[in-house]
C-alpha positions, 0 to 999 in steps of 0.5 A: 915497542915497534910492532916489527921488533922481531926484525931488529938487527941485534947481531952486534949487541953484547949485552941484553941486561934487564932489557925486558925486566918488569915489562909486559913485553910478549912478542916473537923474537925468536929469530934474533941474532943474540950470538955476540951477547955475553950478558942476558942478566935480568933480561925477562926478570919479573916479566910476562914474557913466555915465547919460543927462544929455543933457536937462540945462539947463546954460545957466547953467554957468560951470565944468565943471572936472574934472566927469568927470575919471577918471570912467567917463562915455561918454554923449551930451551934444552937445545941452548949451548950454555958451555961458556956460562959461568953464572946461572945464579937465581936464573929461575928464582921465584918462576912459579911455572918453569919446568922445562927439560934442561938435562942436556945442558953443558954446565961444565964452565959454570962456578955459580949456581946459587939460588938457580931454582930457589922458590921455582914451584913447578920445576921437577926435572931430572938433572942427574947428568949435570953431576958429571959436568958440574965443577966440584967447586961450584957455589950451590948454596940455596940452589933448590931452596923451596923446590920440590922434585928435582932428581939430581943423583950422585953429583961431584960436590967434593970441593963444594964448601958451602951447602947452606940452605941447598934443600931447606923449605923443600915442602910442597905447597900442593899438598896432595902431591907427596912425591914433589918433595925433596927425599933423593938418595944423596948418601953417595955425596963427598961433602969432605970439603964442606964447611957450612951445612947451615939450614941445609934441610931446614923445614923439609918435611920428607927428607929421611935418606941415609947420610950416616956415611958422610965425612963432615969433618971439615964442618964448622957450621951445623946450625939449623941443618935439620930444624923443623924436619918432620921425618928425619931419624937417621943414625949420625953417631959416626959423624966426626963433628970435632971441627964444629963451632955452631950447632945452634938449632941443628935438631930443633923441632925435628919431631922424630929425630931420637938417635944416640950422638954420644960419640960426638963428645969423644 
């Protein structure tokens, strides 16, 4: 690449999709005018890029899908205006180093957060404020798959229908950091629209929060919901699971679960 790539005039570009994907590119491009771009999908996916781009005007962006997927990017981008973005799907998936503060992002236009932080081993930021900004019908499945310490609080998930895998495999690879595993209080969540709880907490060794008051009456798929949960032992006897069709492996390998579920048969 030309040594003066930082001076390129890209002001008219509308897409940077896959531009540096799977490359060793790591030059300074913070001064680029990207204000016309709507797509940054996969721009730095699988790349070595790790430079400051916090000054970018991304206010026209619509998709950040896989932008930093499995890359080595770990820079401050909290100042980005992401208010027009509709898809954050797999944006940081597999990025093992990113732990940037992004709590100020306006994610109110987004409809897809699927896999956004999946396997993002270092991400441990507080996203409580997102709960007041997120669409309550946004896709969140696998959003935190195998991520460990994100604090989210009482998000409005009242229109979410698919919770599958959102917190599965939430066990730290750093066994000496016990608080890096998901065990947030989410009993306040309104899950009344959720139809799939498949593998929601599967392989999570620490989750043991009180979710006994959840309204799961719309749920049809509870398969592997608590599969291989080492500590979960909450009374769920009051749950209305009458619409349930799939319960295969729901409590399989749940080492401590020993609750009376006799009311489920009523």
